[in-house]
C-alpha positions as CSV (number, residue, x, y, z in Angstrom):
1,M,0.0,0.0,0.0
2,A,1.3,3.5,-1.0
3,G,0.9,6.5,1.4
4,T,2.4,8.0,4.3
5,A,3.7,5.8,7.2
6,E,0.6,6.9,9.4
7,Q,-1.7,5.8,6.6
8,R,0.1,2.3,6.3
9,R,-0.2,2.0,10.1
10,R,-3.9,2.7,10.1
11,Y,-4.4,0.2,7.2
12,D,-2.4,-2.4,9.0
13,L,-4.5,-2.0,12.2
14,K,-7.7,-2.1,10.2
15,K,-6.6,-5.5,8.7
16,R,-6.4,-6.8,12.2
17,G,-9.8,-5.2,13.1
18,L,-8.2,-2.6,15.4
19,T,-8.5,1.3,15.5
20,E,-5.7,3.5,16.7
21,E,-7.7,3.9,19.9
22,D,-7.9,0.1,20.3
23,Y,-4.1,0.0,19.8
24,D,-3.5,2.7,22.4
25,Q,-5.8,0.9,24.8
26,M,-3.9,-2.4,24.4
27,L,-0.5,-0.5,24.8
28,K,-1.9,1.1,28.1
29,H,-3.2,-2.1,29.4
30,Q,0.3,-3.6,28.8
31,H,2.0,-0.7,30.6
32,R,3.5,0.4,27.4
33,V,5.8,-2.6,27.0
34,C,6.2,-5.8,25.0
35,A,3.8,-8.5,26.4
36,I,6.7,-11.0,26.6
37,C,10.0,-9.3,27.4
38,A,8.7,-5.9,28.8
39,S,10.8,-3.8,26.5
40,P,9.3,-0.4,25.4
41,P,8.9,0.6,21.9
42,T,11.6,2.6,20.4
43,K,11.5,5.8,18.7
44,K,11.8,4.0,15.3
45,R,9.6,1.0,16.0
46,R,6.2,0.7,17.6
47,L,5.2,-2.7,19.2
48,A,3.8,-5.1,16.6
49,V,0.2,-6.4,16.8
50,D,0.6,-10.1,17.4
51,H,-2.1,-12.5,16.3
52,D,-2.8,-16.3,16.3
53,H,-2.1,-17.5,12.9
54,N,-4.8,-20.2,13.0
55,T,-7.8,-18.1,14.3
56,D,-6.4,-14.5,13.3
57,E,-7.3,-13.4,16.9
58,V,-5.1,-10.5,18.2
59,R,-3.2,-11.6,21.2
60,G,-1.2,-8.6,22.2
61,L,1.7,-6.2,21.4
62,L,5.2,-7.4,21.1
63,C,8.6,-5.9,20.2
64,T,10.1,-6.9,16.9
65,N,12.4,-9.6,18.4
66,C,9.6,-11.4,20.2
67,N,7.3,-11.1,17.4
68,L,9.8,-12.5,14.9
69,G,10.7,-15.3,17.5
70,L,7.2,-16.5,17.7
71,G,6.9,-16.5,14.1
72,F,10.2,-18.4,13.6
73,F,8.8,-21.0,16.0
74,Q,5.6,-21.2,14.0
75,D,3.5,-20.3,17.1
76,S,4.2,-23.8,18.2
77,V,4.2,-24.4,22.0
78,A,5.9,-27.8,21.4
79,L,8.8,-26.3,19.5
80,L,9.1,-23.4,22.2
81,D,9.2,-26.3,24.9
82,E,11.9,-28.0,23.1
83,A,13.9,-24.8,22.6
84,M,13.6,-24.1,26.4
85,R,14.8,-27.6,27.2
86,Y,17.7,-27.2,24.8
87,L,18.6,-23.9,26.5
88,R,18.3,-25.3,30.0
89,Y,20.1,-28.7,29.5
90,G,21.9,-28.6,26.1
91,P,21.6,-30.7,23.0
92,N,22.1,-34.2,24.6
93,S,19.4,-34.1,27.2
């Protein structure tokens, strides 16, 4: 979509069924930080709207790293559990 950054933002929110007011309410509810790691948005990057890829339901607002991380793990709890096991105990556990 062409247009200003603000127009693109409104378009992206609308795709998720959110208004700017909805986003601001979510941000306030999350104390203005990422729902996973509690990092605040930066001047260059707002928190991303995270959604369940199966249901399309909005879950919360995430920083870029957390949002990409969930995406790389395909929203799979089983894969994330395996990753946590690996981090705790190493590859031979």
